[in-house]
C-alpha positions in Angstrom: 109.6 52.0 -123.0 111.3 51.3 -125.9 112.1 47.9 -124.6 108.6 46.8 -124.2 107.7 48.0 -127.8 109.8 45.6 -129.3 109.2 43.2 -126.6 105.3 43.7 -128.2 105.9 44.4 -132.2 107.7 40.8 -132.0 104.7 38.7 -130.6 102.0 36.8 -132.7 98.7 38.4 -133.2 95.9 36.7 -131.2 92.4 36.9 -130.5 91.5 39.2 -128.0 87.8 40.4 -126.4 84.5 40.8 -128.8 86.3 39.6 -132.2 89.6 41.8 -131.9 92.9 41.2 -132.4 95.7 41.7 -130.0 99.3 40.6 -129.4 100.2 37.8 -127.0 100.9 38.3 -123.8 104.0 38.8 -122.5 102.8 37.3 -119.1 100.1 35.6 -118.4 98.8 35.4 -114.7 99.8 32.5 -112.5 97.0 29.7 -112.2 98.3 28.6 -108.7 98.9 31.8 -107.0 97.5 32.6 -103.7 98.0 35.3 -101.5 100.4 33.0 -99.0 102.1 31.1 -100.9 104.4 33.0 -102.2 104.6 31.9 -105.7 104.8 34.7 -108.8 101.5 36.7 -109.7 102.2 36.2 -113.5 104.4 33.9 -115.3 106.6 34.4 -118.4 104.6 33.3 -121.7 107.6 31.9 -124.2 107.4 32.3 -127.5 109.2 28.8 -127.9 107.0 26.8 -126.0 104.1 28.2 -127.7 102.6 26.0 -130.4 101.3 28.9 -132.4 104.6 30.4 -132.8 105.8 30.5 -136.7 102.6 29.4 -137.2 102.4 31.6 -140.4 104.8 33.6 -141.7 104.3 37.5 -140.2 106.0 39.3 -142.2 105.2 43.1 -141.1 101.9 41.5 -140.0 101.0 39.6 -143.1 100.8 36.2 -144.4 101.9 34.7 -147.3 100.4 32.2 -149.6 103.9 30.2 -149.9 103.4 29.6 -146.0 100.1 27.9 -146.3 101.3 25.0 -148.5 100.6 21.5 -147.6 103.0 18.9 -147.6 102.0 14.8 -147.2 103.8 12.4 -146.2 105.7 11.2 -149.0 106.6 14.7 -149.2 104.6 15.9 -152.0 104.2 19.9 -151.1 101.0 21.5 -152.9 100.7 24.8 -152.7 97.5 27.2 -151.2 96.0 28.9 -154.4 92.5 30.2 -153.3 89.9 30.6 -155.4 87.9 33.6 -156.4 84.7 33.6 -154.5 83.7 35.3 -157.5 82.9 34.5 -161.2 84.2 35.7 -164.1 81.2 37.5 -164.9 80.4 38.8 -162.0 81.5 42.5 -162.9 78.6 42.3 -166.1 76.0 41.0 -163.4 76.9 44.1 -161.1 76.4 45.9 -164.4 73.1 44.8 -164.9 71.8 45.4 -161.4 72.7 49.3 -161.4 71.3 49.5 -165.0 68.1 47.9 -163.8 68.0 50.2 -160.8 68.6 53.4 -163.0 66.2 52.6 -164.9 63.9 51.8 -162.3 64.5 55.2 -160.2 63.5 56.9 -164.2 60.4 54.6 -164.2 59.4 54.4 -160.9 60.8 58.1 -159.0 61.3 60.3 -161.7 61.6 63.2 -159.2 64.9 61.7 -158.4 66.2 61.9 -162.0 68.9 64.1 -160.7 70.5 61.5 -158.5 71.2 59.3 -161.6 74.9 61.2 -161.7 75.9 60.4 -158.6 74.8 56.4 -158.6 76.7 56.2 -161.9 79.7 57.7 -160.2 79.3 55.6 -157.1 78.7 52.7 -159.6 82.0 53.2 -160.9 83.7 52.9 -157.2 84.2 56.6 -156.7 84.0 57.6 -153.4 81.4 60.3 -152.0 83.6 62.5 -151.4 85.0 62.7 -155.3 81.4 62.4 -156.0 80.9 65.8 -154.6 84.1 67.3 -155.8 82.5 66.2 -159.6 79.3 67.1 -159.8 80.2 70.2 -157.5 77.3 69.4 -154.9 78.7 69.3 -151.0 79.2 66.5 -149.8 76.5 66.7 -146.7 73.9 67.2 -150.2 75.2 64.0 -151.6 75.0 62.3 -148.2 71.1 62.9 -147.8 71.0 61.7 -151.9 72.3 58.3 -151.1 70.0 58.2 -147.4 66.9 59.1 -149.4 67.6 55.9 -152.2 68.7 53.3 -149.6 64.7 52.6 -149.4 64.5 53.0 -153.4 67.3 50.0 -154.1 65.7 47.8 -151.2 62.6 48.1 -152.5 64.2 47.5 -156.2 66.0 44.5 -154.9 62.7 42.7 -154.2 61.2 43.1 -157.3 63.9 41.3 -159.4 63.6 37.3 -159.8 67.7 36.7 -158.8 70.4 38.4 -157.7 
C-alpha cells in the first residue's frame, strides 16, 4: 500500500469527471483489448511518454510563477507577472458599498439597526464564529441575522447606480 501511495504522489494532477482534479492514472484501459485476443486489459501509463509531464514545476502541488516564463525564438526570456484583477481603489469602493448599505438599513429598516455591528465585523472580514465571540451572541443567531439581511442587501444593490 505504501508503494502505491508513493507512485500516486509522483503523478501529475489532471482533470477528472465533473471538473474535479485527480492524479494521473497509473494504468489506462487498453483500447485494443478483447477477451479472446490475449492482450492485457490495461496498459502501463508512462510519465516519460506523457506530453504533460513536467509542464509545470509542481513543488508540493504548487505552480511557481518562475516556471511560466516565455522564451521567444531569439532566446529572450520574459517572466510572467500576474496582473491584479482589481484596481488600487477597490478597497475604497468596497467601503463605500458597506457604508451605503449600513445607511440604507438605518433609513429604510430601522428595526434592524442592531444588525449593523455584525455587518461592520463581517465587512472587516471577521468570520461568523469570531463575530459571535465579539458580540457575545450565539453563532446560530448571527447566522439568522445574515439570512434576514440577504434580501435587504439584494434590494440595496438594485438601488445603487454602479458597482
